[in-house]
C-alpha positions in Angstrom: 0.0 0.0 0.0 1.4 3.4 -1.0 2.0 6.1 1.6 -0.5 8.4 -0.2 -3.3 5.8 0.3 -2.5 5.6 4.0 -2.6 9.4 4.4 -5.8 10.0 2.4 -8.2 8.9 5.3 -6.4 11.3 7.7 -6.7 14.2 5.2 -10.4 13.3 4.7 -11.0 13.2 8.5 -9.6 16.7 8.8 -11.6 17.9 5.9 -14.8 16.4 7.4 -14.1 18.1 10.7 -13.6 21.5 9.3 -16.4 21.1 6.6 -19.2 23.0 8.3 -17.1 24.6 11.0 -18.1 28.1 12.3 -14.4 28.6 13.3 -11.1 26.9 13.2 -8.2 28.1 15.4 -4.6 27.0 14.9 -2.4 26.8 18.0 1.2 26.0 18.8 1.1 23.7 21.8 4.8 23.3 22.3 5.8 23.5 26.0 2.5 22.5 27.5 2.8 19.9 30.2 0.8 16.7 30.0 -1.4 18.0 32.8 -2.0 21.3 31.0 -2.7 19.6 27.7 -5.2 17.2 29.4 -7.0 20.2 31.2 -7.1 22.1 27.9 -8.6 19.2 26.0 -11.2 18.7 28.7 -12.3 22.4 28.6 -12.6 22.3 24.8 -14.5 19.0 24.8 -17.0 20.3 27.4 -17.6 23.3 25.1 -18.3 21.0 22.1 -15.0 21.9 20.4 -12.9 19.3 18.5 -9.2 19.5 19.3 -6.7 17.7 17.1 -3.0 17.5 16.7 -2.2 17.0 13.0 0.7 17.1 10.6 0.9 20.4 8.7 1.1 18.7 5.3 -2.2 16.8 6.1 -3.9 20.0 7.2 -2.7 21.8 4.0 -4.2 19.1 1.9 -7.5 19.1 3.8 -7.7 22.9 3.6 -7.2 23.1 -0.2 -10.1 24.9 -2.0 -11.7 26.0 1.3 -11.8 29.2 3.3 -9.4 27.5 5.7 -6.6 27.6 3.1 -5.9 31.1 4.6 -4.2 29.2 7.5 -1.6 27.6 5.3 1.0 30.3 5.8 0.8 29.7 9.6 1.4 25.9 9.4 5.0 25.9 10.7 6.1 23.9 13.6 3.8 21.8 15.7 0.2 22.7 15.2 -3.1 21.7 16.6 -6.6 22.6 15.5 -9.6 23.7 17.7 -12.8 23.4 15.6 -16.2 24.6 16.6 -19.4 23.9 14.6 -21.7 26.1 16.8 -20.2 28.9 18.8 -17.8 30.8 16.4 -15.9 32.6 19.2 -15.7 29.8 21.7 -12.3 28.3 20.6 -10.6 31.7 20.7 -12.2 32.5 24.1 -11.2 29.3 25.7 -7.7 29.2 24.3 -7.0 32.8 25.2 -8.2 32.2 28.8 -6.2 29.1 29.1 -3.1 30.8 27.6 -3.1 33.3 30.5 -2.1 30.5 32.9 -0.2 28.3 30.4 2.2 30.8 28.7 3.5 28.1 26.3 0.1 27.9 24.5 0.1 30.3 21.5 -2.7 31.0 19.1 -1.3 31.3 15.6 -4.3 32.2 13.4 -7.9 31.3 12.8 -10.8 31.5 10.4 -14.0 32.6 12.1 -17.2 32.6 10.1 -15.2 32.8 6.8 -12.9 35.6 8.0 -9.2 35.0 8.5 -7.6 36.4 11.7 -4.0 36.5 13.0 -3.1 36.0 16.7 -4.0 39.7 17.6 -7.4 39.4 15.8 -8.1 36.2 17.7 -7.3 37.9 21.0 -9.8 40.6 20.1 -12.4 38.0 19.3 -11.7 36.2 22.6 -13.0 39.3 24.5 -16.4 39.1 22.9 -18.9 37.4 25.2 -20.6 34.2 24.2 -24.0 34.3 22.5 -25.6 33.0 25.7 -24.0 35.8 27.7 -25.1 38.4 25.3 -28.7 37.1 25.2 -28.7 37.0 29.0 -27.6 40.6 29.2 -30.2 41.6 26.7 -32.9 39.8 28.5 -31.8 41.4 31.8 -31.9 44.9 30.3 -35.4 44.2 28.8 -36.7 42.9 32.1 -35.3 45.7 34.3 -37.8 48.5 33.3 -40.8 46.0 33.5 -39.7 44.9 37.0 -39.3 48.6 38.1 -42.7 49.5 36.8 -44.3 46.5 38.5 -42.5 47.5 41.8 -43.8 51.1 41.5 -47.4 50.0 40.7 -47.3 47.6 43.6 -46.2 50.4 46.0 -49.0 52.6 44.7 -51.5 49.9 45.3 -50.2 49.3 48.8 -50.4 53.0 49.7 -54.0 53.2 48.6 -54.2 54.9 45.2 -53.0 57.8 43.1 -52.5 60.2 46.0 -49.4 58.2 46.9 -47.8 59.3 43.6 -47.9 63.0 44.5 -45.3 64.5 46.8 -46.4 65.6 50.3 -48.2 68.9 50.2 -48.7 68.9 46.4 -52.4 68.2 46.7 -52.9 71.2 49.1 -50.9 73.5 46.8 -53.0 72.4 43.8 -56.2 73.2 45.7 -55.0 76.7 46.6 -53.7 77.6 43.2 -57.1 78.0 41.5 -58.4 80.2 44.3 -55.4 82.6 43.9 -55.7 82.6 40.1 -59.4 83.6 40.4 -58.5 86.5 42.7 -55.8 87.9 40.5 -58.0 89.0 37.6 -60.4 90.7 39.9 -57.7 93.0 41.3 -57.0 94.6 37.9 
């Protein structure tokens, strides 16, 4: 069996993994301890991200003719792929957070929703909250005015009606104002 025939299934597996990916991030993992690598793989797996260490030549072949071919120029030295099908910014977020403690981990480049990014661009993407976090914040900001309105209406009902809305003494001033206004024209 020729070497090419042995490599073809590996190339096809990589191509299948990146086929409908929302994002692919290329990392240099040199210098990570076994414990760090295990912890990183666990975090990525829990987030639904595929993490693979592959030969650069295999990745280049798998990327041919796809938007991920933009990563070819970064395929030097040991490389691993973090692939997400759902949350486009998740790999960058998790890898950037992990790299704060594990200085050896280095993001090289990535393709997120069809757009190629270098390491600095990935760092910027990593600061974007997840979709769930953004929806949670939106929901909280929408609920806040409704909650405040309900609280005010409840206080009004507890105090016995609309008079509770007026500041103290305002009702008395309003009653005196028409009497004074009626007297003023008569004096002219």
